[in-house]
N, CA, C, O and the ligand as a Tripos MOL2 file, in Angstrom:
@<TRIPOS>MOLECULE
protein
  265   263    67     0     0
PROTEIN
NO_CHARGES

@<TRIPOS>ATOM
      1 N        -134.9740   26.5620 -161.3910 N.3       1 MET1
      2 CA       -134.8080   25.1580 -161.7510 C.3       1 MET1
      3 C        -134.7090   24.3550 -160.4620 C.2       1 MET1
      4 O        -134.0190   24.7360 -159.5160 O.2       1 MET1
      5 N        -135.4200   23.2330 -160.4540 N.am      2 ASN2
      6 CA       -135.3300   22.2880 -159.4160 C.3       2 ASN2
      7 C        -134.7550   21.0090 -159.9830 C.2       2 ASN2
      8 O        -134.8350   20.7340 -161.1800 O.2       2 ASN2
      9 N        -134.1810   20.2450 -159.0920 N.am      3 THR3
     10 CA       -133.5710   18.9480 -159.4220 C.3       3 THR3
     11 C        -134.0150   17.9280 -158.3610 C.2       3 THR3
     12 O        -134.0640   18.2400 -157.1710 O.2       3 THR3
     13 N        -134.3210   16.7660 -158.7870 N.am      4 THR4
     14 CA       -134.5520   15.6830 -157.8710 C.3       4 THR4
     15 C        -133.9530   14.4520 -158.4050 C.2       4 THR4
     16 O        -134.0130   14.1760 -159.6030 O.2       4 THR4
     17 N        -133.3300   13.6470 -157.4600 N.am      5 THR5
     18 CA       -132.6800   12.3920 -157.8730 C.3       5 THR5
     19 C        -133.4520   11.2790 -157.2070 C.2       5 THR5
     20 O        -133.6860   11.2690 -155.9980 O.2       5 THR5
     21 N        -133.8440   10.3270 -158.0670 N.am      6 ILE6
     22 CA       -134.6430    9.1690 -157.5940 C.3       6 ILE6
     23 C        -133.8640    7.8690 -157.9310 C.2       6 ILE6
     24 O        -133.3200    7.6920 -159.0210 O.2       6 ILE6
     25 N        -133.8510    6.9630 -156.9020 N.am      7 THR7
     26 CA       -133.2660    5.6410 -157.2100 C.3       7 THR7
     27 C        -134.2990    4.7810 -157.9540 C.2       7 THR7
     28 O        -135.4750    4.7020 -157.5970 O.2       7 THR7
     29 N        -133.7790    4.1430 -159.0100 N.am      8 VAL8
     30 CA       -134.6950    3.2920 -159.8260 C.3       8 VAL8
     31 C        -134.0950    1.9220 -159.8860 C.2       8 VAL8
     32 O        -132.9390    1.7530 -160.2740 O.2       8 VAL8
     33 N        -134.8780    0.9370 -159.5000 N.am      9 ASN9
     34 CA       -134.4360   -0.4270 -159.5670 C.3       9 ASN9
     35 C        -134.8820   -1.0840 -160.8960 C.2       9 ASN9
     36 O        -135.9520   -0.7940 -161.4300 O.2       9 ASN9
     37 N        -134.0470   -1.9450 -161.3790 N.am     10 GLY10
     38 CA       -134.3890   -2.7070 -162.5970 C.3      10 GLY10
     39 C        -133.7380   -2.1980 -163.8960 C.2      10 GLY10
     40 O        -133.9170   -2.7990 -164.9550 O.2      10 GLY10
     41 N        -132.9870   -1.0960 -163.8110 N.am     11 MET11
     42 CA       -132.2180   -0.6570 -165.0070 C.3      11 MET11
     43 C        -130.9550   -1.4310 -165.1140 C.2      11 MET11
     44 O        -130.1490   -1.4920 -164.1850 O.2      11 MET11
     45 N        -130.7810   -2.0610 -166.3350 N.am     12 THR12
     46 CA       -129.6020   -2.8570 -166.5060 C.3      12 THR12
     47 C        -128.6510   -2.4730 -167.6420 C.2      12 THR12
     48 O        -127.4790   -2.8520 -167.6550 O.2      12 THR12
     49 N        -129.2030   -1.6950 -168.6110 N.am     13 CYS13
     50 CA       -128.3860   -1.3990 -169.7470 C.3      13 CYS13
     51 C        -128.8030   -0.0530 -170.3720 C.2      13 CYS13
     52 O        -129.6340    0.6710 -169.8230 O.2      13 CYS13
     53 N        -128.2230    0.2490 -171.4950 N.am     14 GLY14
     54 CA       -128.4880    1.5480 -172.1330 C.3      14 GLY14
     55 C        -129.9060    1.7200 -172.5950 C.2      14 GLY14
     56 O        -130.4270    2.8350 -172.5880 O.2      14 GLY14
     57 N        -130.5690    0.6020 -173.0130 N.am     15 CYS15
     58 CA       -131.9560    0.7820 -173.4510 C.3      15 CYS15
     59 C        -132.8180    1.1470 -172.2460 C.2      15 CYS15
     60 O        -133.7750    1.9140 -172.3600 O.2      15 CYS15
     61 N        -132.4620    0.5830 -171.0880 N.am     16 CYS16
     62 CA       -133.3070    0.9200 -169.8690 C.3      16 CYS16
     63 C        -133.1180    2.4190 -169.5400 C.2      16 CYS16
     64 O        -134.0890    3.1050 -169.2220 O.2      16 CYS16
     65 N        -131.8950    2.9180 -169.6160 N.am     17 SER17
     66 CA       -131.6750    4.3250 -169.3140 C.3      17 SER17
     67 C        -132.3920    5.2200 -170.3590 C.2      17 SER17
     68 O        -132.9020    6.2960 -170.0470 O.2      17 SER17
     69 N        -132.4020    4.7220 -171.6010 N.am     18 THR18
     70 CA       -133.1380    5.5480 -172.6400 C.3      18 THR18
     71 C        -134.6510    5.6080 -172.2770 C.2      18 THR18
     72 O        -135.2880    6.6620 -172.3070 O.2      18 THR18
     73 N        -135.1650    4.4370 -171.9420 N.am     19 LYS19
     74 CA       -136.6560    4.3330 -171.6130 C.3      19 LYS19
     75 C        -136.9760    5.1530 -170.4130 C.2      19 LYS19
     76 O        -137.9600    5.8920 -170.4280 O.2      19 LYS19
     77 N        -136.1860    5.0620 -169.3560 N.am     20 VAL20
     78 CA       -136.4840    5.7780 -168.1530 C.3      20 VAL20
     79 C        -136.3080    7.3160 -168.4030 C.2      20 VAL20
     80 O        -137.1580    8.0990 -167.9800 O.2      20 VAL20
     81 N        -135.2280    7.7380 -169.0740 N.am     21 SER21
     82 CA       -135.1610    9.1420 -169.2720 C.3      21 SER21
     83 C        -136.2270    9.6970 -170.1370 C.2      21 SER21
     84 O        -136.6950   10.8110 -169.8990 O.2      21 SER21
     85 N        -136.6420    8.9540 -171.1570 N.am     22 ALA22
     86 CA       -137.7950    9.3970 -172.0280 C.3      22 ALA22
     87 C        -139.0460    9.5160 -171.1640 C.2      22 ALA22
     88 O        -139.7820   10.4960 -171.2800 O.2      22 ALA22
     89 N        -139.2950    8.5380 -170.3040 N.am     23 ALA23
     90 CA       -140.5070    8.5370 -169.4710 C.3      23 ALA23
     91 C        -140.4800    9.7810 -168.5410 C.2      23 ALA23
     92 O        -141.4960   10.4480 -168.3450 O.2      23 ALA23
     93 N        -139.3320   10.0550 -168.0000 N.am     24 VAL24
     94 CA       -139.2080   11.2170 -167.0650 C.3      24 VAL24
     95 C        -139.3560   12.5070 -167.7880 C.2      24 VAL24
     96 O        -140.0080   13.4270 -167.2930 O.2      24 VAL24
     97 N        -138.7690   12.6050 -168.9490 N.am     25 GLU25
     98 CA       -138.8590   13.8330 -169.7470 C.3      25 GLU25
     99 C        -140.2750   14.0560 -170.2620 C.2      25 GLU25
    100 O        -140.6020   15.1820 -170.6390 O.2      25 GLU25
    101 N        -141.0960   13.0750 -170.2950 N.am     26 SER26
    102 CA       -142.4910   13.2200 -170.8250 C.3      26 SER26
    103 C        -143.3680   13.8620 -169.7070 C.2      26 SER26
    104 O        -144.4900   14.2880 -169.9840 O.2      26 SER26
    105 N        -142.8780   13.9300 -168.4900 N.am     27 VAL27
    106 CA       -143.7000   14.5050 -167.3980 C.3      27 VAL27
    107 C        -143.7020   16.0070 -167.5520 C.2      27 VAL27
    108 O        -142.6560   16.6210 -167.7610 O.2      27 VAL27
    109 N        -144.9250   16.6210 -167.4460 N.am     28 PRO28
    110 CA       -144.9910   18.1070 -167.5640 C.3      28 PRO28
    111 C        -144.1290   18.7470 -166.5220 C.2      28 PRO28
    112 O        -144.1080   18.3230 -165.3670 O.2      28 PRO28
    113 N        -143.4250   19.7590 -166.9240 N.am     29 GLY29
    114 CA       -142.5780   20.5210 -165.9900 C.3      29 GLY29
    115 C        -141.1150   20.0670 -165.9410 C.2      29 GLY29
    116 O        -140.2400   20.7280 -165.3820 O.2      29 GLY29
    117 N        -140.9000   18.8910 -166.5650 N.am     30 ILE30
    118 CA       -139.5220   18.3660 -166.6140 C.3      30 ILE30
    119 C        -138.8570   18.6800 -167.9020 C.2      30 ILE30
    120 O        -139.3910   18.3600 -168.9640 O.2      30 ILE30
    121 N        -137.6560   19.3230 -167.8540 N.am     31 SER31
    122 CA       -136.9800   19.7050 -168.9900 C.3      31 SER31
    123 C        -135.8370   18.7350 -169.3110 C.2      31 SER31
    124 O        -135.3440   18.6740 -170.4370 O.2      31 SER31
    125 N        -135.4440   17.9980 -168.3060 N.am     32 GLY32
    126 CA       -134.2710   17.0770 -168.6350 C.3      32 GLY32
    127 C        -134.2030   15.9450 -167.6160 C.2      32 GLY32
    128 O        -134.6710   16.0660 -166.4840 O.2      32 GLY32
    129 N        -133.6050   14.8410 -168.0580 N.am     33 ALA33
    130 CA       -133.5280   13.7020 -167.1710 C.3      33 ALA33
    131 C        -132.1560   13.0390 -167.5390 C.2      33 ALA33
    132 O        -131.7900   12.8750 -168.7030 O.2      33 ALA33
    133 N        -131.4500   12.6830 -166.4640 N.am     34 GLU34
    134 CA       -130.0980   12.0240 -166.6970 C.3      34 GLU34
    135 C        -130.0300   10.8320 -165.8430 C.2      34 GLU34
    136 O        -130.1470   10.9010 -164.6190 O.2      34 GLU34
    137 N        -129.8330    9.6950 -166.5110 N.am     35 VAL35
    138 CA       -129.6800    8.4460 -165.8590 C.3      35 VAL35
    139 C        -128.2810    8.0630 -165.4820 C.2      35 VAL35
    140 O        -127.3970    8.1830 -166.3310 O.2      35 VAL35
    141 N        -128.0130    7.6330 -164.3350 N.am     36 ASP36
    142 CA       -126.7080    7.1290 -163.9160 C.3      36 ASP36
    143 C        -126.9020    5.6490 -163.6370 C.2      36 ASP36
    144 O        -127.3730    5.2560 -162.5700 O.2      36 ASP36
    145 N        -126.5120    4.8030 -164.6620 N.am     37 LEU37
    146 CA       -126.7300    3.4230 -164.5850 C.3      37 LEU37
    147 C        -125.9690    2.7570 -163.3790 C.2      37 LEU37
    148 O        -126.4870    1.8950 -162.6680 O.2      37 LEU37
    149 N        -124.7240    3.2240 -163.2220 N.am     38 ASP38
    150 CA       -123.9060    2.6260 -162.1390 C.3      38 ASP38
    151 C        -124.5180    2.8580 -160.7540 C.2      38 ASP38
    152 O        -124.4130    2.0070 -159.8710 O.2      38 ASP38
    153 N        -125.1730    4.0450 -160.5710 N.am     39 ALA39
    154 CA       -125.7560    4.4380 -159.3370 C.3      39 ALA39
    155 C        -127.1800    3.9970 -159.2590 C.2      39 ALA39
    156 O        -127.7680    4.0090 -158.1780 O.2      39 ALA39
    157 N        -127.7750    3.5950 -160.3960 N.am     40 SER40
    158 CA       -129.2140    3.2430 -160.5090 C.3      40 SER40
    159 C        -130.0890    4.4360 -160.0230 C.2      40 SER40
    160 O        -130.9980    4.3080 -159.2030 O.2      40 SER40
    161 N        -129.7290    5.5960 -160.6030 N.am     41 THR41
    162 CA       -130.5860    6.8300 -160.2700 C.3      41 THR41
    163 C        -130.9050    7.5000 -161.5590 C.2      41 THR41
    164 O        -130.2560    7.3260 -162.5900 O.2      41 THR41
    165 N        -132.0190    8.3340 -161.4350 N.am     42 VAL42
    166 CA       -132.3030    9.2590 -162.5100 C.3      42 VAL42
    167 C        -132.4470   10.5980 -161.8050 C.2      42 VAL42
    168 O        -133.0830   10.7370 -160.7600 O.2      42 VAL42
    169 N        -131.8060   11.5820 -162.4530 N.am     43 THR43
    170 CA       -131.9410   13.0180 -161.9300 C.3      43 THR43
    171 C        -132.8190   13.7580 -162.8820 C.2      43 THR43
    172 O        -132.5030   13.8450 -164.0690 O.2      43 THR43
    173 N        -133.9120   14.2980 -162.4070 N.am     44 ALA44
    174 CA       -134.8940   15.0670 -163.1990 C.3      44 ALA44
    175 C        -134.6780   16.5560 -162.8880 C.2      44 ALA44
    176 O        -134.5200   16.9620 -161.7370 O.2      44 ALA44
    177 N        -134.6800   17.3570 -163.9820 N.am     45 THR45
    178 CA       -134.4740   18.7990 -163.7780 C.3      45 THR45
    179 C        -135.6590   19.4980 -164.4970 C.2      45 THR45
    180 O        -136.1020   19.0760 -165.5650 O.2      45 THR45
    181 N        -136.1320   20.5500 -163.8770 N.am     46 GLY46
    182 CA       -137.2380   21.2950 -164.4940 C.3      46 GLY46
    183 C        -137.6970   22.4820 -163.6030 C.2      46 GLY46
    184 O        -137.2990   22.6110 -162.4460 O.2      46 GLY46
    185 N        -138.5380   23.3220 -164.1940 N.am     47 ASN47
    186 CA       -138.9890   24.4330 -163.4460 C.3      47 ASN47
    187 C        -140.0010   23.9980 -162.3540 C.2      47 ASN47
    188 O        -140.1680   24.6600 -161.3300 O.2      47 ASN47
    189 N        -140.6620   22.8590 -162.6250 N.am     48 ASP48
    190 CA       -141.7000   22.4280 -161.6700 C.3      48 ASP48
    191 C        -141.6390   20.9440 -161.6240 C.2      48 ASP48
    192 O        -142.3610   20.2760 -162.3650 O.2      48 ASP48
    193 N        -140.7830   20.3810 -160.7610 N.am     49 VAL49
    194 CA       -140.5860   18.9390 -160.6370 C.3      49 VAL49
    195 C        -141.6200   18.4100 -159.6950 C.2      49 VAL49
    196 O        -141.6260   18.7670 -158.5170 O.2      49 VAL49
    197 N        -142.5340   17.5330 -160.2010 N.am     50 ASP50
    198 CA       -143.5200   16.9080 -159.4130 C.3      50 ASP50
    199 C        -142.9550   15.4260 -159.1650 C.2      50 ASP50
    200 O        -143.0590   14.5470 -160.0210 O.2      50 ASP50
    201 N        -142.3750   15.2380 -157.9720 N.am     51 GLU51
    202 CA       -141.6690   13.9820 -157.7970 C.3      51 GLU51
    203 C        -142.6230   12.7830 -157.9090 C.2      51 GLU51
    204 O        -142.2620   11.7360 -158.4440 O.2      51 GLU51
    205 N        -143.8710   12.9640 -157.3820 N.am     52 ALA52
    206 CA       -144.8430   11.8320 -157.4560 C.3      52 ALA52
    207 C        -145.1490   11.5160 -158.9380 C.2      52 ALA52
    208 O        -145.2980   10.3480 -159.2960 O.2      52 ALA52
    209 N        -145.2460   12.5510 -159.8020 N.am     53 ALA53
    210 CA       -145.5320   12.2850 -161.2010 C.3      53 ALA53
    211 C        -144.3320   11.6170 -161.9070 C.2      53 ALA53
    212 O        -144.4820   10.8040 -162.8190 O.2      53 ALA53
    213 N        -143.1400   12.0080 -161.4340 N.am     54 VAL54
    214 CA       -141.9790   11.3590 -162.0080 C.3      54 VAL54
    215 C        -141.9500    9.8960 -161.6310 C.2      54 VAL54
    216 O        -141.6700    9.0480 -162.4780 O.2      54 VAL54
    217 N        -142.2260    9.5880 -160.4150 N.am     55 ARG55
    218 CA       -142.2740    8.1730 -159.9350 C.3      55 ARG55
    219 C        -143.2760    7.3640 -160.7480 C.2      55 ARG55
    220 O        -143.0310    6.2330 -161.1680 O.2      55 ARG55
    221 N        -144.4510    8.0320 -160.9490 N.am     56 THR56
    222 CA       -145.5370    7.2930 -161.6900 C.3      56 THR56
    223 C        -145.0700    7.0220 -163.1550 C.2      56 THR56
    224 O        -145.3540    5.9660 -163.7200 O.2      56 THR56
    225 N        -144.3700    7.9750 -163.7280 N.am     57 ALA57
    226 CA       -143.8870    7.7930 -165.1100 C.3      57 ALA57
    227 C        -142.8640    6.6810 -165.2010 C.2      57 ALA57
    228 O        -142.8550    5.8810 -166.1360 O.2      57 ALA57
    229 N        -141.9880    6.6590 -164.1810 N.am     58 ILE58
    230 CA       -140.9580    5.5860 -164.1650 C.3      58 ILE58
    231 C        -141.6530    4.2240 -164.0390 C.2      58 ILE58
    232 O        -141.3070    3.2780 -164.7460 O.2      58 ILE58
    233 N        -142.6090    4.1350 -163.1580 N.am     59 ALA59
    234 CA       -143.3490    2.8690 -162.9790 C.3      59 ALA59
    235 C        -144.0840    2.4360 -164.2630 C.2      59 ALA59
    236 O        -144.1470    1.2610 -164.6240 O.2      59 ALA59
    237 N        -144.6290    3.4610 -164.9180 N.am     60 SER60
    238 CA       -145.3910    3.1660 -166.1350 C.3      60 SER60
    239 C        -144.4960    2.5960 -167.2320 C.2      60 SER60
    240 O        -144.9440    1.8400 -168.0940 O.2      60 SER60
    241 N        -143.1970    2.9850 -167.1750 N.am     61 ALA61
    242 CA       -142.1800    2.5460 -168.1960 C.3      61 ALA61
    243 C        -141.7340    1.1190 -167.7920 C.2      61 ALA61
    244 O        -141.0030    0.4920 -168.5590 O.2      61 ALA61
    245 N        -142.1270    0.5970 -166.6600 N.am     62 GLY62
    246 CA       -141.8130   -0.7570 -166.2830 C.3      62 GLY62
    247 C        -140.6470   -0.9430 -165.3130 C.2      62 GLY62
    248 O        -140.1030   -2.0340 -165.1400 O.2      62 GLY62
    249 N        -140.2790    0.2360 -164.6620 N.am     63 TYR63
    250 CA       -139.1820    0.1200 -163.7100 C.3      63 TYR63
    251 C        -139.7500    0.5550 -162.2870 C.2      63 TYR63
    252 O        -140.8680    1.0410 -162.1170 O.2      63 TYR63
    253 N        -138.8710    0.3250 -161.3570 N.am     64 LYS64
    254 CA       -139.3890    0.4360 -159.9660 C.3      64 LYS64
    255 C        -138.5860    1.6140 -159.2340 C.2      64 LYS64
    256 O        -137.4320    1.4620 -158.8340 O.2      64 LYS64
    257 N        -139.2690    2.7320 -159.1090 N.am     65 PRO65
    258 CA       -138.6460    3.7630 -158.3140 C.3      65 PRO65
    259 C        -138.6440    3.3740 -156.8640 C.2      65 PRO65
    260 O        -139.6500    2.9190 -156.3220 O.2      65 PRO65
    261 N        -137.4460    3.5660 -156.2110 N.am     66 ALA66
    262 CA       -137.2920    3.1220 -154.8340 C.3      66 ALA66
    263 C        -137.8530    4.1630 -153.8630 C.2      66 ALA66
    264 O        -137.8110    3.9620 -152.6500 O.2      66 ALA66
    265 CU       -132.0590   -2.1980 -170.7980 Cu       67 CU67
@<TRIPOS>BOND
     1     1     2 1
     2     2     3 1
     3     3     4 2
     4     3     5 am
     5     5     6 1
     6     6     7 1
     7     7     8 2
     8     7     9 am
     9     9    10 1
    10    10    11 1
    11    11    12 2
    12    11    13 am
    13    13    14 1
    14    14    15 1
    15    15    16 2
    16    15    17 am
    17    17    18 1
    18    18    19 1
    19    19    20 2
    20    19    21 am
    21    21    22 1
    22    22    23 1
    23    23    24 2
    24    23    25 am
    25    25    26 1
    26    26    27 1
    27    27    28 2
    28    27    29 am
    29    29    30 1
    30    30    31 1
    31    31    32 2
    32    31    33 am
    33    33    34 1
    34    34    35 1
    35    35    36 2
    36    35    37 am
    37    37    38 1
    38    38    39 1
    39    39    40 2
    40    39    41 am
    41    41    42 1
    42    42    43 1
    43    43    44 2
    44    43    45 am
    45    45    46 1
    46    46    47 1
    47    47    48 2
    48    47    49 am
    49    49    50 1
    50    50    51 1
    51    51    52 2
    52    51    53 am
    53    53    54 1
    54    54    55 1
    55    55    56 2
    56    55    57 am
    57    57    58 1
    58    58    59 1
    59    59    60 2
    60    59    61 am
    61    61    62 1
    62    62    63 1
    63    63    64 2
    64    63    65 am
    65    65    66 1
    66    66    67 1
    67    67    68 2
    68    67    69 am
    69    69    70 1
    70    70    71 1
    71    71    72 2
    72    71    73 am
    73    73    74 1
    74    74    75 1
    75    75    76 2
    76    75    77 am
    77    77    78 1
    78    78    79 1
    79    79    80 2
    80    79    81 am
    81    81    82 1
    82    82    83 1
    83    83    84 2
    84    83    85 am
    85    85    86 1
    86    86    87 1
    87    87    88 2
    88    87    89 am
    89    89    90 1
    90    90    91 1
    91    91    92 2
    92    91    93 am
    93    93    94 1
    94    94    95 1
    95    95    96 2
    96    95    97 am
    97    97    98 1
    98    98    99 1
    99    99   100 2
   100    99   101 am
   101   101   102 1
   102   102   103 1
   103   103   104 2
   104   103   105 am
   105   105   106 1
   106   106   107 1
   107   107   108 2
   108   107   109 am
   109   109   110 1
   110   110   111 1
   111   111   112 2
   112   111   113 am
   113   113   114 1
   114   114   115 1
   115   115   116 2
   116   115   117 am
   117   117   118 1
   118   118   119 1
   119   119   120 2
   120   119   121 am
   121   121   122 1
   122   122   123 1
   123   123   124 2
   124   123   125 am
   125   125   126 1
   126   126   127 1
   127   127   128 2
   128   127   129 am
   129   129   130 1
   130   130   131 1
   131   131   132 2
   132   131   133 am
   133   133   134 1
   134   134   135 1
   135   135   136 2
   136   135   137 am
   137   137   138 1
   138   138   139 1
   139   139   140 2
   140   139   141 am
   141   141   142 1
   142   142   143 1
   143   143   144 2
   144   143   145 am
   145   145   146 1
   146   146   147 1
   147   147   148 2
   148   147   149 am
   149   149   150 1
   150   150   151 1
   151   151   152 2
   152   151   153 am
   153   153   154 1
   154   154   155 1
   155   155   156 2
   156   155   157 am
   157   157   158 1
   158   158   159 1
   159   159   160 2
   160   159   161 am
   161   161   162 1
   162   162   163 1
   163   163   164 2
   164   163   165 am
   165   165   166 1
   166   166   167 1
   167   167   168 2
   168   167   169 am
   169   169   170 1
   170   170   171 1
   171   171   172 2
   172   171   173 am
   173   173   174 1
   174   174   175 1
   175   175   176 2
   176   175   177 am
   177   177   178 1
   178   178   179 1
   179   179   180 2
   180   179   181 am
   181   181   182 1
   182   182   183 1
   183   183   184 2
   184   183   185 am
   185   185   186 1
   186   186   187 1
   187   187   188 2
   188   187   189 am
   189   189   190 1
   190   190   191 1
   191   191   192 2
   192   191   193 am
   193   193   194 1
   194   194   195 1
   195   195   196 2
   196   195   197 am
   197   197   198 1
   198   198   199 1
   199   199   200 2
   200   199   201 am
   201   201   202 1
   202   202   203 1
   203   203   204 2
   204   203   205 am
   205   205   206 1
   206   206   207 1
   207   207   208 2
   208   207   209 am
   209   209   210 1
   210   210   211 1
   211   211   212 2
   212   211   213 am
   213   213   214 1
   214   214   215 1
   215   215   216 2
   216   215   217 am
   217   217   218 1
   218   218   219 1
   219   219   220 2
   220   219   221 am
   221   221   222 1
   222   222   223 1
   223   223   224 2
   224   223   225 am
   225   225   226 1
   226   226   227 1
   227   227   228 2
   228   227   229 am
   229   229   230 1
   230   230   231 1
   231   231   232 2
   232   231   233 am
   233   233   234 1
   234   234   235 1
   235   235   236 2
   236   235   237 am
   237   237   238 1
   238   238   239 1
   239   239   240 2
   240   239   241 am
   241   241   242 1
   242   242   243 1
   243   243   244 2
   244   243   245 am
   245   245   246 1
   246   246   247 1
   247   247   248 2
   248   247   249 am
   249   249   250 1
   250   250   251 1
   251   251   252 2
   252   251   253 am
   253   253   254 1
   254   254   255 1
   255   255   256 2
   256   255   257 am
   257   257   258 1
   258   258   259 1
   259   259   260 2
   260   259   261 am
   261   261   262 1
   262   262   263 1
   263   263   264 2
@<TRIPOS>SUBSTRUCTURE
     1 MET1         2 RESIDUE 1 A MET
     2 ASN2         6 RESIDUE 1 A ASN
     3 THR3        10 RESIDUE 1 A THR
     4 THR4        14 RESIDUE 1 A THR
     5 THR5        18 RESIDUE 1 A THR
     6 ILE6        22 RESIDUE 1 A ILE
     7 THR7        26 RESIDUE 1 A THR
     8 VAL8        30 RESIDUE 1 A VAL
     9 ASN9        34 RESIDUE 1 A ASN
    10 GLY10       38 RESIDUE 1 A GLY
    11 MET11       42 RESIDUE 1 A MET
    12 THR12       46 RESIDUE 1 A THR
    13 CYS13       50 RESIDUE 1 A CYS
    14 GLY14       54 RESIDUE 1 A GLY
    15 CYS15       58 RESIDUE 1 A CYS
    16 CYS16       62 RESIDUE 1 A CYS
    17 SER17       66 RESIDUE 1 A SER
    18 THR18       70 RESIDUE 1 A THR
    19 LYS19       74 RESIDUE 1 A LYS
    20 VAL20       78 RESIDUE 1 A VAL
    21 SER21       82 RESIDUE 1 A SER
    22 ALA22       86 RESIDUE 1 A ALA
    23 ALA23       90 RESIDUE 1 A ALA
    24 VAL24       94 RESIDUE 1 A VAL
    25 GLU25       98 RESIDUE 1 A GLU
    26 SER26      102 RESIDUE 1 A SER
    27 VAL27      106 RESIDUE 1 A VAL
    28 PRO28      110 RESIDUE 1 A PRO
    29 GLY29      114 RESIDUE 1 A GLY
    30 ILE30      118 RESIDUE 1 A ILE
    31 SER31      122 RESIDUE 1 A SER
    32 GLY32      126 RESIDUE 1 A GLY
    33 ALA33      130 RESIDUE 1 A ALA
    34 GLU34      134 RESIDUE 1 A GLU
    35 VAL35      138 RESIDUE 1 A VAL
    36 ASP36      142 RESIDUE 1 A ASP
    37 LEU37      146 RESIDUE 1 A LEU
    38 ASP38      150 RESIDUE 1 A ASP
    39 ALA39      154 RESIDUE 1 A ALA
    40 SER40      158 RESIDUE 1 A SER
    41 THR41      162 RESIDUE 1 A THR
    42 VAL42      166 RESIDUE 1 A VAL
    43 THR43      170 RESIDUE 1 A THR
    44 ALA44      174 RESIDUE 1 A ALA
    45 THR45      178 RESIDUE 1 A THR
    46 GLY46      182 RESIDUE 1 A GLY
    47 ASN47      186 RESIDUE 1 A ASN
    48 ASP48      190 RESIDUE 1 A ASP
    49 VAL49      194 RESIDUE 1 A VAL
    50 ASP50      198 RESIDUE 1 A ASP
    51 GLU51      202 RESIDUE 1 A GLU
    52 ALA52      206 RESIDUE 1 A ALA
    53 ALA53      210 RESIDUE 1 A ALA
    54 VAL54      214 RESIDUE 1 A VAL
    55 ARG55      218 RESIDUE 1 A ARG
    56 THR56      222 RESIDUE 1 A THR
    57 ALA57      226 RESIDUE 1 A ALA
    58 ILE58      230 RESIDUE 1 A ILE
    59 ALA59      234 RESIDUE 1 A ALA
    60 SER60      238 RESIDUE 1 A SER
    61 ALA61      242 RESIDUE 1 A ALA
    62 GLY62      246 RESIDUE 1 A GLY
    63 TYR63      250 RESIDUE 1 A TYR
    64 LYS64      254 RESIDUE 1 A LYS
    65 PRO65      258 RESIDUE 1 A PRO
    66 ALA66      262 RESIDUE 1 A ALA
    67 CU67       265 GROUP 0 **** ****
C-alpha cells in the first residue's frame, strides 16, 4: 500500500470533502481517500497511487490541487 497526501485549495465544507474524496476514489489503483478539511488535504491510499492521475481527478471535480 502506498499513501500520498495532496494539498487541495477550494474545499470549504462537507460537500466539498465528499466530492473530492469520491473523485480521488474513482482513480484506478486508489482504494481510499480521506479529506482533512482543516488542513485542506486529501490523503489517497492504494496499491498503485498515480499522483498525477489523482491531481487530474481533483481538478476535474472543480478543486485546485496545490
Ligand atoms: Cu462544499
